[in-house]
Residue, then its C-alpha position, 0 to 999 in steps of 0.5 A: m463047757t460050752e462055747t457061750e460060757l468061755y471067756p472072750q478072746l483077749v484083746i489088749p490095745e495099744t498103748l503109749a508106754a511112757g513110763p520107766g519100763p517097759g518101753n514100746t517094742d521096736p517094730r523089727v522086734l516084734a517082727a523077728f519074734s512073730n516070724a521065727g519058726l516053731s523050734d526046739h530049744m537045741q535046734a541048730d539056728v536057735l543055738r547059733g542065735m544065742i551065741e551071736c546074742k553072747h557076742m553082741l552083749r559083750r559089745l554092748w556092755g563094753t566087756k571081755n568078760t566070757y561069762t556074759f550071756g542072757v538069763a531067761g526071764t525078766g530083770w528079776s531073773g538076772l538080778d537073781a543070778l547076779f546075787s546067786a553067789i552070795l550065801p548065808g553068812d557072807r558079809v555084804v553092803c547094800f545101797v538103797n536109795g529107791t523102791f528097786s534097790g531096796i528089793d535088790a536089798l531084800t533079795v540079798r538078805t534073804k540070800a545072806a540069812t541063816r535058818d535062824d534068820l529066816k524063822a525069825n522073819a522069814l519074808d523080811p529077814r534081817p541078818a547081822n551080816v547085811t548092812v543096809i545103806e538107805v540114802p533119802h529119796g531124791q538123792s544119789v549114792t556118792a562115792e563118799i557115801i560108799e568109801k565110808a560104808l565099805a571101810e567101815h564094815k569090810p564086807t565081801w560084796a557091795t550091791m548098788a543100782h547104777w540108775e534107780t528108777g524108783s526115784g530117777r537118780i543115777n548113782d556112782i559106779r566109779g566110786l562103787s568100783d574104786a572103793c571096791l578095789r581099795h578094800n578088797v570087795m566084790g561089787l555087784v551092779d544092778a544095771v536094769s535102767s542103764l543098759g542100753v541108755e547110758d554110754f558106759a563099759i563095764d570093763d572100766y570098773p574093775g571093782v565090780a564083779g558082776w552085772a545084771s540088767c533087764p530085756q525090756k528097757g534100754v535093750l528094748c526087747l520084749p519082756l520074759t525074754y532075756a536079761p543080760v548078765s556079765f561076770t568077771d572071772r573073779y566072780i566065777a573063781h569064787l562061785r566055783q569054790n563056794g557054790c550057790y543054792s541054785f541050779v537054775h540061776n547058777p551063772i556057771f550052769e546057765a553060761r553052758h547054754w550059751g556056749i561057755v563052758d570052763g571059762k571058754d567059748v565053744a562051738a554050740g551050747t549044752y542043755h540047761r533049760t528050754h529056751s524059745a526060738y521066738a525069745v531068742a529071735a527077739f532078743h538077738e533083733a534088739l541087740r542088733i537095733n542097739l549095735q546099729h544105733g551105736r552106744a554113744r550115739r544112742a546115749a546122746d539121744y536119750a540126753h537130748h530127748e530128755a532134756a526137751l521133756r524136762a523143759a516142757v513139764t517144767a513149763l507146765g509147773c512141775e519140779v523135776t527132781s530126777n537125773m536120769t535121761s530115759l525119764v523124768v521123775l516130777n513133783l506136780p504144781g501145788a494145785l494138784a498135790g497129793r493127787e499123783k495116783e489119781l492123774v496116773a490112773n486117769a492116764r492109763a485109763r486112756g492108754f496113756g502109760i505113765w507111773p507113780t513112784l512106788s514108795e513115798p514120797v509120791q511122784i509121777r515118772i514119765g519115760i521116753l524108752n524108745q521115744l527119741s523123736q520131737a513128735a513123740i516127745t510132743d505127743i507125750v507132753t501134749r497128753f500129759a498136760a490134758e490130763m492136768n487140765a482135766m483135774g483142773a490145773g489150768v496149765d498152758v500147753g502152749l508154754a510147754l510146747t513152746a519150750i520143746e520147739r526151742h530145745y529142738a531149734a537150738a540143737i539145730a542152730a548148734e549144728 
C-alpha cells in the first residue's frame, strides 16, 4: 500500500458533550492521561496509583467495603462484574423503567438462564426464574412497587438502576434497601449516572449488596478507563460459596490486582489483567477532582445548574419530565413534536452533542455533566434555541436567557 492509498489521519473536532454522558473531560484529567510515562502494568507507581484510587473510591462511594475498586472498561464492564454472581436458576426480580435498566435486565436474564432457556431464545432469553417489573417510561420505581414484588416473588437478587438516564428518572434506593432487608434479598444497584452527581453514601443502604458505576459520567474520567464497583462482605461470601462463570469479571479475582486479597488490603496488587498506566493516571486525577470538589458541594452545584436549565427550556415551550440533576428530558413544543431525532441530528452535526431517548416515546435529553457554570448553561440554551428556530419553532431565546438570569440572580440574593 502506498502512502497515497492510506486513509488520512483521523482528526476528531472538539464538541460540546451536552447529553447524558460522557461529559466533557476536565483538562486536568486529559493532562494526567497524556503526561503519564510509558510503563508496564506492574510498575510500582502504577500499582501505587491503583491502591490510592481504591481508597479514594471508598471516600467517594461513602463506604467501608473492602471490595471497592475499578473494573477496566466501560460502565457495562462494571455492571457485568456486578451481575456476575447471578447463576442459572437464581431467582431475580429486575425493576425496569427505561433503556438502561432494560439492558441490565437482559444481562440478568442471560446470566440466570439455563441452556434450555438459551436454546429457546439465545439473544433474548426469558427464564421463568427472572421476573421483570416494567414501570412506564417517565415514572420512577417506588418503594411500594419494590415491596410488592419482593414480597410476592421472594428472590435471591433484586436489581434496579438508581438514576435511569433513558427516561431521566431517579428510583428509590431507600425503598429497595429496606425491602431487601425485610425479605432477605441481596440488592444490586446500577449507579452509572448517580455516582459523582448525587450526595449519597452506599453504607447507608445495607440491603444493597453490590453497586456499579461508570468512568465517564459523574466521575468525569475518560471512557474505557475504570468503572467503579463496590461489594459488601455478604456479596463476596456468596460469590466464594457459589462461584461465577467469569474469570475477567469475577470480583474476587479482579480485586487482587487492586491490592485486595482474602478480604484485606495488602501492600500491592497481583496480576489479573493488563492495566494501562495512562488510564490509571487519568482515573486517579478524576477521583482527586471529585474529592476536592466535595460530594455534597458537587451535588448542590448540579441541582443548582439543572434548575437553571429546566427554567430556560420551559421558557422555550418545552415540557420537562425528568427529575435527575445531571440532565433534563423534555418534550418539544407541539409544532416540533415528532421531529426530535431530526433536531438532535442537526445539533450534533454542528458540534452540539445532545441525545434523543433510545426507546419510545422519543424525547430529547440535554445534559450538564462538567458544565457547572452560568456561562455553560447559557451556551447550551442558546444553542438549543437556535436549533429549534432553525426548524421553524419561532421561540424567543430572550425569554430563556431571562429565566437563566433570574435563577442565578435569585441565588446570589439568597446568599
